N, C-alpha and C positions, 0 to 999 in steps of 0.2 A: 386319671391315668393318661387319657388322651391329651388333655390340656398340658399336663406337666411335660410329656414327651415332646409335644409341639413347641413348648417354650424352650426346651433344651436344644431342639433343632434350630430355633431362631437364634439362640445364643451362638451356635456354631457359625451361622451366617454373619452375625455381627463381627465375630473375631476374624472371619474371612475378609470382611471389608477393611478391618484395621490393617491387615497385611497388604490388601489391594492398594490402599492410599499411601502406603509406605514406599511402594515401588517408584512412583514419579520422583520422590525426594532423592532416592538413590540414583536414579537416571540423571537427575540434575547434577549431582556430585560427579558422576562419571563423565558427563560432557565437559564439566569444568576441568577435569583431569586431562581429557583429550586436548582441550584448548591450551592448557598450561604445559608447555613442553618441558618446563623445569621440574615438574612434580615427579616424585619417585615412582618407578614402574609398579612397585608392589601395591600402591594405592589403586591402580587400575585393576589389578588382579583381585584385590580385596573387594572392590565395588562390584566386580563381575560375579564373584561367588555369593556376596550378600544379596545381589539382585535375584540370583537363581534360588537362594535359600528362601527368600520371602515368597517367591512365586510358588515353590513347592509347599510351603506351609499354607499358603492360600488355597492350593489345590486340595490338600488333605482336609481342611475344615469345610471347604465347599462340598466335597464329595461325601463327607460325613453328613452334612445337611441334606443332601439329595437322598442319601440312603435312608435317613430317618423319616423323610417325607414319604418315600415309597413304602416303607413299613407302615406308616400311618395310613397311607392310601389303601393298602391291602386290608388293614383292620377296618377301615371305613367300608370297603367293598363287602367284607364279611358281614358287617353290622347291617348295612342297607339291604343286602340280599336276604339276610335272615329276617329282617323286619318285614320286607315285602312278602316273603314266603309265608310268614305267620299270618299276614292279612289275607293271603290267598286261601289258607286253610281254615280261616276263622270267619271270613266275611262273605257277603252275598255276591253272587256273580253278576248282579245287575249293575254294580258300580263301575266296573272296568272290564275290558276284554283281555284275553290272554296275550294278544298281540301287543297291547300297550304295556303289559307287565314285562314281557320279554324285552321290549324296547327300553324299559326303565333299567332293568338289571344288566343289560348288555351295553347300551350306548351311554345312557345318562350317568351311570355309576362311574364310567371312565371320565366324564366331565368333572365329577366331584373329586376324583383322584388328581386330575390336572390342577384343580383349584388349590389343593393343599400345597403343591409345589410353587405355584405362582402367587399365592395369597400375600406373602410377605413383600412381594414387589409393589403392592398397592400403597404401602407406607414407607418401606425401606428405600425404594427408588427415589422418591422425592428428597429424602435425607442425603442420599448419594449425590443428587443433583446440586443440593445446597453446598455440600462440602467441595464439590468440583468448582463451583463459582467462587468460593472463598479462596481456594488455591490459585485460581486464575487471577483474582484480584491481586494476590501477592506477587504474581509474575508480571502482569500487564497494567496494574493500577486501575484507574477509572474506566479504561477501555473495556474492562470486563462487563461494565454495565450494558454495553451494546449487546453482548451475548445474552444477558438476561432479557433485554428488550425483545430480541429475536425469539427466545424461548417462550416468553410470555405471549408473544403474538401467535406462535404456532400451537400452544397448549389448548386454547379454546377450540381451535379448528379440530384438533384430535378428539376432544370430547363431543363436539357436534357430530363428527363422523361416527363415533362410538354409539351415540344415542340413536342415530338413524339406523345403524347396523343392528342394534338391538331390536328394532321394529321388524327388520327382515328375518332376524333369528327366530322371533316368536312365530312368524308365518312358516318358516322352514320347519320348526319343531312340530307345529300343528299338522302340516301336510305329511310329515314323516310318520306321526302317530296314526293318521287316517290311513296311510298306505299299509302300515303294520297291521292295523285292525282288519282291513279288507283282505290282505294277504293271508292272514291266519284263517279267516272265514273260508277263503277259497281252498286252502290246503286241507282244512278240516273236512270239507264236503266236496272234495274234488270228484268223487265218484258220481255224485248227483249232477255236477256240472257237465261231466262227460256223457252221462246218460241223455241229457237234453241237447248236447252239442253247443253249449254256451261258452266254450273256452274263449273264443274271440271277443265276445261281449264283455266278459269279466276282465280279460286282458286289457281291453280299451279303458275300462273303468280304472284299473290300476295305473295304466299309462297316463291317463288324464291327471290323476293325483300326482304322479311322478313328475309330470311336466311343471306343475305348479311348484312342487318341492324344489326342483332344479332351478326354476326361475328365481325363487326366493334365495337359494344358495348362491346363484350367480351374482345377484345384486349385493348380497352380503360380502362375498369374496372380493368384488370390485372395490367396495368401500374399504375393505381390509387392505387392499393394495394401495389405496390412496393414503392410508396411514404410513406407508413406506416413506412418504415425503417427510413425515415426522421423524422417522428413523434416519432420514438423510439430513436432518437438522445439524449434525456435527459440522458438515462442510459449511452450511450457511452461517453457523455460529463462528467458526474459524475465520471464514472470509470477512464477515462484518467486523469481528474483533480485530483481526490483523489490519484491515483497511483503516479502521478508526485509529488504531494505535500508531500507524505509520504516516497517515495522511493528515490527521489533525495537528500533530506536532512532528515536524520533520527532524527534530533532534532525537526522536525515538528510533532506536536501532533494533530491528528484528533479527536477533542472533539465533544460533542453533539451539542454545539452551532454552530461550523463551519459546521458540517455535515448536520444538519437538516435545518438550515437557508439556507444553500446552496441548499439543496433539494427543499425547498420552492421556492427559486428563480428559480431553474431549472424547477419546475412545472409551474411557470409563463412563463418561456422561452418555455416550452412545449405548453402552451396555445397559445403563440404568434406565434410559427412557425408551429403549427397544424392549426391555423387560416389562416396562409399564403397560404398553399395549397388550402384550400377552396376558398379563395379570388382569387387565380390564376385560379382555376378550374372554378369558376363562370365567371371570365373575359374571359377565353378561350372559354367557351360555348357561351357566348353572342357575342364574337368577331366572332366565326364561323358563327353564325346566321346573324350577320350584314354583313359579307363578302358574305355569300351564298345567302341570300334572301333580307335583309333589304335594302342594297344598290341597289339591283335589283328593289326594290319597288319605288326607285326614278324615274324609267322610267314609273311607274304605276301612272302617274300624272294626275292632273286636265286637262281635255280637254278644251282648251280655248273656250270661246263663239265665235260664228261665227261673223266675222267682215266684215266691208265694208258697204257702204251706197248705197242704190239703187238709181239709177238716175231716175227711173220711179216711180212716186208716186202711179201709178195705179197697179203696180206689187207687188204681195205678195212674190214671190220667184224669185230670180235672181242668176244664175250661169254664170260666165264669164271665159272662157278658163280654166275650172276646170279640173285638173288631180289629181286622188286620188288613194291611195293604202291602203291595210289593215295594213301594217307595213312598216317601213322605209327600211327594208332589202328585200322587195318583189317588183315585177314589178307592174306597175299601173294596176288597174282593171277597171278604167274609164279614158278615155283620151279625152282631148279637148272638154269638155262639155260646150256648150253655150245654156242656157235655160232661158226663161222668162215665168212666169205663172201669168196672170192677176188676180186681186182680183175677187173672186166669180166664177171663172171658174172651169170646171171639165176637168182635163188632164188625159188621159189614157196612160200607159206605157206598151208596148208590146214587144215581142221578144222571141227567142228560149231559151231553158234551158242554163243558164250560160252566157247569153248576158249582164248581169249587171243590171237587173231591181231592185232587192232588194238592190244592192250596191248603186244605185242612191238615194234611200231613206236613206240608211245609211250615205251617204255623206251629205245629208240635215240635218240629226240628229247630225252629228259631230262624228260618230263612225269611220270614215275613216281618214287616214292621208292625209292632203291636201298638195300636192306637188307643185301645181301652181294654179294661178287664185284666185278668191274670191267668197264667197257665202253669200247671204243676204236672211233672212226670216223675213218678216214684220208681227209681231203679234205672238200670242201664237199658239202652235202646239199640235196636238193629233196624236198618232201613233197606228196603228193596225198591229201587226206583223203577218207574215204568219203562224207561230206556236204560237197559243194563249198563253199568259202568264197570269196565274191565281194565285191570292193570296190565302193563307190558311185562308179564311174568308167566310162570308155569301155571297149569290148572291147580296144582297143589298149593302154590303160594297164594293164588287168588282166593282159594277157599279158606286156608289157614288165616290169612290176613294178619300176620304177625303173632298169632297164637302158637303155642307148642303143639307138636304133633301127638295126637291121641289116636292110635291106629284103629282101635275098636269104634270110637265115636266117629272118626272120619269115614269109615266104611259104612256105618249106619246112615250117616248123612248123605253119602253118595248114592246109596241104594234108595233112600226115601225120595231123593230129588231126581230119580230116574237117570242118573249120570253113568251108571256102571257100564251099560252097553257102549256108550260113547268113549269112555276111557279105554275099553278093550279094543276099540277100533283105531285109537291113536297109536302111532308107532312107538312113542315113549310113554304111553299110559298117562298117569297123573303127573308125570314130569314134563309133559309136552308143553312147549312154549305157545301161548295163546297169541302173542303179538300185540302191537299197539292198537288200542281200541278194540281188541278181540277180532282182528281181521282174519284170523286163521280158522274161526269156527262160525257156525251158523247162528242166526238170531235166536232160535230156540235154545241152543246150547249156551249161549251167553246168558240168557235169562235164568237158566237152571244153575249155572255157576254162581250167578249173583245171589240166587236164593240159598244155595248151599253155603255160601260165605256167611249169610245171616244166621242160618240155623246152627252152624258150627260154633258161633260165638257164645251160645247159651245165655243170651241176654234175657232181661226180665220182660221187655216190651218189644213187640215186632210191629213195625209200620210197613205195610205191604201195598205198593201201588200197582194194582192189576198185574200180579206176578204170573198169572196163568195166560196172559194175552198172547204169548209167543210160542205156545206149545199146542200140539194137537189134542183132540178130546181125550184120547186114551191116556196120554201122558198127564194131561191136566187132572183127570180123575184120580190117577195114581198119586200125584203130588198132594191133592187135597186130602185124600184118605190117609196117606202116610206122613204128611207134614203138618197141614193146617187144620184138619178136621178134629172131631172129638176124640179120635183114637190115634192121632198123629204125634210126631215127636214134640210138637209145641203145645200139646193139649193143656198143660198146666201154665202156659205163658199167656200174657195179655197180648192179643192180636187185633190190630186195626187193619181190615182188609178192604181196599178199594177194588170193586169188581163189577163186571157187566154180566157175570155168569149167574143167571137166575136159578139154575139147577142146584146150586150149593146153598142158596139163601135159607132154605128150611133147616139147614144143619148149624146155622150160626146162632149165637145167644141173643143178639140184638142187631137191629138194622137202623141206620140213620139215612134219611132221604134228604138230599140237598137240592134246593131250587134257588137259582140266582144268588148263590152265596149265603143262603140262610137255611137253617134246619127247618124243614117243613114238617117232618114227622120223625118219631123215634119210638122203637118198641120191638117186640119179637115178631117173627114171621107170622104167627097165628094172629096176634093182636092187630097188626097192620093190615093183614089180608081181610079181616072182618070190617075194617073201616072203609068208608067210601072216600078215601083221601088220596094224597099224592102217590102213596105206594101202590094203591089199587090201580091208579092210572098207569103207573110205571109197569106193573105186571101185565096189564092189558096190551100195552104196546110191545111187550117182549113175550110173544107167545111161542117162541121157539128157543131151544137151548143154544147157548153160545160157547163155542170152543174155538180157540184161535191157535194158529201155529205159524212158525217162521222156519223157512228153510234157507240155507245160505251156503257159503263155501265150505268145503271140507277142511277139517283141521289138518295142520301139517306140523307134527311135533318136533321133527328134527331141524326144521328151518330156523336158523338163528337170525333174528331181525337186525341186530346191531353188532357189527364186528368192524371196528375202525382200525385200519392199518396206518401206522405212522410212516411217512415217507422217509427214506434214509439218505436221499441225495439232496444237494442244494437245489434251489429253485432253478429250473432250466431256463436258459436264455430265451427259449421260445415264449415263455410267459412275459418277459420284458418286451419281446418283439410284438406280441399280441397287444400289449398295453399301448405301446408307441403307435402301432397301426391304428388302434382305436382313437388315439389322441389326434392323429393326423401327422404324417411324416413331414410335409412342408412346414407345418407349424412348429414341429420340433427343430427343424433346421433354422427357422427364424428365431426361435428362443435361444439357441446356441450363439447365433450372431449377436443378439442383443446383449447377452452376458459377456461375450468377448469384447465388444466395443466399450461396454461399461467399465470393465476392469483395465483395459488399456488406457482409457482416459484417466482412471484413478491413479495408475502408475505415473503417468506424465504429470499429473497434478502434484503428487508427492515429490517427484524429481524436481519440478519447477520450484517448489518451496525450498528444497535443499540448496538449489542454485541461488535463490533469493537471499538466503541467510549468509551466503558466502560473498555477497556483493561488498566491495571495499567501502570503507567509511572515510569520507573526506570532510573535514571541518565539522565533525560530529553528525554528519548525515549520510544516508545511503543514496547512491545514484539509482536511476531507473525505477524509483519506487512506484510511480504511476503505472509504468509498463508491467511491473511484476504483479501488482494488484489486479490490473485488468485481465492479464492472461490467466492468472490463478482463478479469478472469478469465472472467466469464459469457459475454462476447462471443466470447472465444477458444474456450471449450468448445463453444458452439453452432456456431461455424465448423468445429470439428473434426468435428462430426457430419456435416457436408456433405462431408467428405472421402471419402464413399462414391462420389463421382463417378467416380474412376478404375476402381473395380470395375464400375460400370455400363457404362463404355466397353468394358472387356474382355469383359463378357457380350454386349454388342451385337456386338462384333467376332467373337466365337465363333459367334454365331448366323449372321452373314454368311458366315463361313468354312465352316460346315457346309453351308449352302445352296449356296454357289458350288461347293464340291467335288462335291456330289451332281450339280449341273448339269453340271459338266465331265465327270464320270464317265459320266453318261447320254448326253451329246452324243457323246462319243468312242465309247461302246459302240454307239450307234445309227447310226454312220457306216458307209457301205458299204465293201467291201474296196478299192475303187479309191482311197478316201481314204487308206488306210494305205500304198498303193503310191506315192502322190504325196507323202506327208508323211514326212520323215525321222524316225526314232524319237527322235533327239536333241531335236527340237522338242517332241514329246509328253512325253518325260521331263522336259524343262525346265519344262513347264506343271505337272506333278505334283510337282515337287520345289522348284525355286527360286521359282517364281511362287506356289505354295501356301504356302511358308514366309513369303513377304512378306505374304500375306493373313492367315495365322495369327497372326503375331507382330509384324511391323514396322508395318503400318497401324494396328492398335488402339493400339499403344504411342505412335506419333507423333501419332495423333489425340488421345489423352489429353493429350500434351504441348502440342499446338497450342491446344487449348481452354483449358488452364491458363494458358499464356503470353498468349493473346489477352485473356482477362478480366483478367489481371494488368496488361497494357499499358493497357487502358481505365481501370483503377483508378489507375495512375500518372499518366495524362493528367488525370484528374479531380482528383487531389491537387494537381498543379502549377498547374492553371488556378484552382482554389479559392484556393490560397495566393498566387499571383502571376498575376492575370488577364492582365497584359500579355505573359506568356510565350506566350500563345496565338498571338501575332503570329509568333513563331519556330516554334512547333510545327506550324502549318499547312503552311508551305513544306517543313520538314524531313520531315513525313509524306508530302508529295507526292514528294520525292526518294526516300524509302523505297519508295513504291509503284512508282516507275520502276525502281529497282534490282531490286526483287522480281520485277516482271513480266519484265524482261529476263533475269534469272537463271533463273527458273522455265521460261520458254520454251526457253532454251538447254539447261537441264538435262534437260528432258523429251526433247529430240532426242538428247542424249548417252546418255540411259538407253536409248532405243530402239536406237541404234547398238550400245551395249554388249550388249543382249539379243540382237541379231542376230548379233553376233560370238561370243556364248557358246554358242549351239546347235551350231555345227560342232565345238566342242571335245567336247561330249557325244557327238555322233554318231561322231567319230573314236575316242573311248575305247571306245564300244560296239562299233564295227567291229573295233578292235584286239583287244578282249577275246575276241570270238568267233573271231578268226583268229590267236590268239597262237601256236598250235602251228605253223601254216604260216610265220609270220614268223620264229619261232625256227629252224625247219628251214632257212630260207634265209639265216639269220644277217643278217637285214635290219632288225634292231631300230633301228640308228642312223638309217636313213632315216625310219622311222616316228616316232622320237623327234624328229628334226629337224622333221618336219611338225607334230607336236604343239607343239613350241616355237614354230614359226611362227604357229600358230593362237592360242597363248597370248599371244605378242608382239602380234599384231593386236588381241586383246582388251584388252591393257594400253595399247596406243597410243590406244585410245578411252577407257579408264578414267582415264588420267592427266589429260586436259583437264577431266574431271568433278571430279577432286580439286582441281585448281588453281582451277576456278570456285567451288568451295565456299569456299576460303580468300579469294578475291577478294570474294565476297559478305560473308563474315563480317567482314572488315576494314572494308569500306565501311559496313556497317550499324553496327558499333560506333563508327566515327567519327561517323556521324550521331547515334547515341545520346549520344556525348560532347558533340555540339553542343547537344542538349537540356539536358544537365547545365550546360553553359557559360551558356546563356541563363537557366536557372532560377537559377543562382548570381548572375549579373550583375544580373538584375532584383531579386533579394533584396537585393543590396548597394545598389542604387539606392534601393529603397523601404524601407530599414531603419528609417527614422524612424517609419513606421506599421506595421511588420511585427514581430511578436513573435518571439523566438528559438525558441519552440516551433513556431510555424507554419513558420518558415524551416527548422528542422531536419526537420520533417515532410516538407516539399517536397523538400529536397535529398537526404535519405536515401532517399526513394523514387526521385528522379531518377537516383541512382547505380545503381539496379537496371536502368535502362532499356536499357543496352548489352547486358547478358546476355539480357534478355527479348526485345529485338528480334532479336538473333542467333539465339537458340534457337527463337524463334517461326517465323522464316523458314526455318530449317533443318528444323524439324518440318513446315512447310508444303511445303517442297521435297521432303522425304522422302515425304510423302503423295502429292504430284504424281508423283514418280518411281515410287513403288510402286503407285499406283492403276492404272498401266499393266498391272500383273499382273492386276487385275480385268478390264481390257480384253482382255488376251490370253487369260485363262481363258474369258471370255464369248464370244470371237469364234467358237468352234466351234458356238455355237448357231445361227450363220448359214450353216454349211456344209450341203451336201445330206445328207439322211438316207435310209436304206434304208426299205423298206416296213414297215408295222407288224408287230410280232412276233406279235400275236394279233389276230383280228378278231371282233367281237361279232356273229356272224350265226348262223343256224340250224344251220350245219354245225359239228359238234363235232370237234375234232382226234382224239379217241379212236375215232371211228366210221368216218370216211370211207375210210380205207385198210384194206380187208379182203382184196382179191384181189391187188393189185400189178400191174395192167395199165397199161402206159405207152404213150402215143400221142403222137408228134410230128407236128404238122400245119403243114407249110410253115414250119418253125422256122428262124430265122436269128438270129445273135448277133454283136455286135461289142463289143470291150472299151471303146472310147471313141468319141465321135461322129465324130472326125476320122480314124478308122482304117477299113480295109476289113473286110468281114465275115469273122469267124473260122469261123463255121459258115454254110453256104449252103443254104437251102431243104431242110431235112431232113424227110423224110416216111417214117415207119416206125411199126409197131405191135409192141409186145412183150407177149406174153400173160402173164397171172399165173402165177407159179411157174416161169417159163421162165428158163433159165440162158443168158445171152448173153455171148459173148466179144467184146471190142472191141480191135481191133489196127490197126496202120498204122505208117508210118515216123514218126520224131521230128518233132513239129510238125504232125502230120496233123489234130489237133483232138480227140484222145481225152479228155484231161482237161478240155478246154473243154466237151465234151458233158456231163460230170459237173457242171461249174460251172453250166451252164445249168439242169440238172435240179434243182439245189439253190438256184437263183436267187441265186448269188453275183454273177452278172451278169444283168441283166434282158434279156428278148428284144428284138431289133431289130424283128422281125415274126413272125407266126405264134404258135403256142401249144403247150404241153405239157399233156396230160391224164393224170392218174393216177386210175384207177377212175372215169373219166368226169368228173372234176372238174378244171377249169382251175386249175393251180397258181398262176397270177397272182392268183386270187381268194382265196387262202389267206394267213393270217398266216405269216410266215417261220418262227416256231418251230413252228407247227402242221405245217408241211411238213418242216422239217429234223429235228425230234425223232422223226419217223416213218420217216426214212431213215437207215440206218447207213452211215457212210463210213469206210474205212480209207485214209488219204491216203498219198502217195508218201513223204514224210519223216515218220518217227515222232516224235511230240511227247509228252514227259512234263513235268510241272510239279514244282516243288520242293514236296515234301510226302510223305506216306506212300504206299506202294504201293497200299493200299486206296483212298485218295483218287483216285489216277490211274486205277484200274479202275472205280470207282463214285463219280464226283464228286457225284452227286445223292443218294447214300446211299439207293439204292432196293433193294438186293439183300442177301440173307443171306450169311453166311460160306460156307455149303454151296454156294450158287450160284457164288460167286467161285472156290472151290477146284475146282469142276467145270470152269469155264471155263479155269482154269490147267492142269488135266489135259489138256484137249482141245488146248491149244496147247503141250504138252510143257514147261510151265514149273513144274509142280507140285513136282517134286523140287528144282529150283533154289530156289524160294521157301521150301520147307520147310527147306532147309539154311541159310537166312538167320537171323541171330540174332533179329530181331524179326518175322520172317515177313511177314505182311500189314502190319505197322506199320513195316516197313523204310523208312528215309528216303531218298527219291530226291533227289539234288542238282539244282541248277538245270539244266534241259534234259536231265535224266536222265543226267548225265555219268558216274555211277558204274555204268552198265549199258552193255553193248555195243549197237551199232546193231541187230543182229539181235534181241537180247533186248527192246529197246524196241519193235521191230516186233511181236514176239510179245505183248507187253503190250497193244498197240493191238488186236491180233486178239482177245485175251481180252475186252477191253472191248466189242468188237462182238458176240462170242458172248453176252455177258450181255444185250444189248439185244434180240436176236432180232426184228429189225424185218422188215416185209413186203417191204421193198426194201433190198438190200445193194449197195453200190458198193465194189469193190476196185480202188484206183488203184495198181497196181504194189505190192500189199500184201506180197508175199513177195520183194521185190527183194533184201533184205539177208539172206536165209535160205538155208542150203544146200539142195541138192536133196532129200535124204532127209526133212528136216524139212518142206520145202515140200509134198512128196507127202502126208505125214501130215496137215498142216494142210488141204490141199485135200480130203482124205477127210473130215475133221471138219466142214468147211464144207458139203460136200454132204449130210452127215447132219443137221446142225443147222439148215440153211436149205433143206431140201427143200421146205418149204411157202412159201418166199419167192422173189421175183424177184431174181436175182443178176446184176449187171453187172460183169464182170471185165475191167479194162483191163490189157493185158499186151503186152510184147514177146516174152516167153518163150512161143513158140507151143505148146510141149508142155503148158503149164498151162491152156490153153483148148480143147484138142482134144476134151475130153469135154463141151463145152457143147452145148446144143441147137442154137443157131445162132451164127454169127460175123458181126460187123459190121466190115467193113474200110473205114477212112476214108482219104481222100487229099485234101489241100488243102481241108479243111473240108467235103467232100462225101462222100456215100455212094458208095464204089466198088463194093462187093459186100456182099450180105447174104443168107446162106443157111446150110444145114447144112454142117458140115465136109466131109462126103462129097461134096456137090454142088460146093462150092468147089474141092476138089481135082480133081474131074472137069473143071471149067471151065478149069483151068490158067491162071487169071488172076493178079491181084496177090497174093492169099493164097498161091497155089501158089509164087510167087517168094519170098515171105517164108519159106515152109517150106524151100525149097531153100537159102536163105541160112543157115537155122538148122541145116542138116544132117539134117533129118527126112525128106527124100525124095532 
């Protein structure tokens, strides 16, 4: 279907060319009529009407071709976006990053759409050129060979430039993808970057890549401007051909018919070989993308379903001699795995950090490369990842996950997962919007929603990766009893539970102990306890129960994350002014001067040719031939010098692009955390990819075209009015119609562009969301639902794109008809006034008038493209008007290096709320923490523990009251002065794509010896030493090639390097086994004995050795005293200890 439709469109273009080459023949007959004063007048009128009829037919077939190509382009866009999305939902995240995927479906698909339009130019343009040369031979005889010589001389130069430009395009695309990848990583983890005060560092990293990107673009565009010389070849061909024709044989007379019919043919030649560079350029750009990324996408393939038939009909899961790795070029992470899980059993998987527990679940899900053996899973599976994946939807939609609502079952699941109290606290209950990545709820709530989603599915197999790690002991026990345990909702299901909780192991059916990626032991709790093996060692090192919890930001049900308003007014002139200022006003004035000089010289060159053709003939020869040739050539050479104007436009565009990108980067980086909670990441990625691509490439290119066509139009009007002044009577109303069409179209087009941009951002958000949740989606075998949603979003986008494409064709057709009207009146007035009009002047006028259809069409298209894409400047600049956080540094007497020496923290009647319309999250906190004191902070989920840390770091500003550190009000400090002096280890460990060294020391402040010491203290030294590149080991996006526990240890090592006076541990050891946790706690006590340490924890045993413990409840201080005193009081803290099994 695609091929047939494309061939039909090609047929339309061929028919269009038949009419195109008929026009010079009719022009030749018309000029004969002008010269022959005896010819009947009706001949002239007939030729005038035929000339216009042919031009109109050419227009209709050409616009039909363009329409069909655009329809094919939209189909291709749908196909490629659908293909890419299917790969996202089916393939491993190790292959590509979400930034590269967004870049592919936003920028590169547009390149493919352009190629469809320009592809026929690669073979049809040479045919047009050959036909032009044949016609020129008929007019000027062997002199046409001179034009072929010029053409053949210039052709290799063009291809040499194209080849060199291809090299720079490859580098440009490479740097663009690197920037997209890093930008996505920054936007995904902007909260962590702000916690550490790293904005400037990461901005400089992005800016460094951006400089390389723009340098490659600059070189590419300068080479593209050099190709303009190839487009200027028509003058060179005409000059050499006319010079050879008249100088080699002085009996050759250059009359109006020969000169201006030749010029008409040369203009067709100009169109053909100016189309050729665009075709080559489109092919080069697509080829670069195909080589650089699209072929790489072939490895981003469908992961085949797990094969193999189980021999045991009672087994739900069978692995035989399984060896797995994350990618084919890495060593195995699981070796010789033999495992059978009976139906309806509960299997616990235990082991130290990095032992391979999560990898075992990934192997069952198909996320790992299977090097040997086979895997069988009988029945449907549900997966609960260690880091909860939450959709940007309501709580109800997250739990249902595409299933129909069963009120009874839904309520049972919510109760079993301890979510009922949370739902009652949300303003809209289960209809509350969770927000992108679950930003509106706490870590514990996210984990319970993730678990509830799995339970609601009623699957046969449940793969649970430490699902109790983010809830307190009381909630954890409730969930195990009501969901996972022998009497829970899943009691008849097959469950594989990765856990660090020793207290539940005696209730499971079997236990697998993993050591270094291999099964060390397998058996029941009683069997393994009696052996003196790996499990016995594991139990000895875990002599206390483990309960973990997470506290976070309170939910906000009524807050709508994404509400995009379509602007109803045209682009304000201030946007143009901002762009021109960014480009540089002096350079803009210089560009206008260059274009003016170029067009004035073009006018005089054409006028000189018309005078030349009118020279009297004496004895079969024309006088002043040498003078005419010399002046004609001189005017052309001087005009050629002013072809520097496109280069000047590109340089101005690059200056604007550089400044606008820096402005966007600074504005986003300076935005508060609430901005990122309210703004979907798809919107931000759209600004940094699609919008910046428009500013980088499209706007300068279309601005260059607009200026060229505008000055060309003015020249054509001048020629027609000088030759046939009466034609001005028709030109004025036709120009008025033109202005009406243009205004109506541009106004409509701008709104369609805004609608299209509004419908595009949800596609990127959906891709990003699917990318991060691909393991969960595959586990539930729910790819089709997500693919259907993706198709729906793409269809909605196309529903808006199609009217824009049709509007383009409507405009082009009407404008070319208007242009043909100008040709008609120019020809009619020339026929009427032929008695006092020379053939040279008539040929000069009509040959220029024939250009007006293309000039009008392309000028308005260029104008429209600028109007449409200047919206990108508007959208990039709009973040300059959003609220910004406090200054990073303040120029006052207080220096950031001096003020924090003791670490004394004082809260004075401190209150905090996340947004103006919400209740207080912290209420009237009054307490004093002495320097070097170790404070434990605990409380139930949602009590305000992490909120207290957010206030201390000014992620959210105080509603009232103040916090003083060493007597200094932190509200009077720059944010970086504050945050870079406080070390935080957040709940969710975050690593960036880059080396391990970069993740440990992003600011490059410490020596290798310091780094290795920190790794030793965090039990990572041996692990890193065994890596092939050690500190230069490449971490993938989000640190996917490390386990969650290893990522947390890297974050701990990063904190140990900083040795700040104030340390905040926000559930820092939640993903670490108890033995490692105790070792880390010991290292922290030693290394931070001179620092104030605030430890936020649900695991009560981890804070029992603190000097004092702060117990929070509902955002207020419930208790604050030493552990001994709090136990004696038998209050809330004592109840938490009871729930943890410590008393």
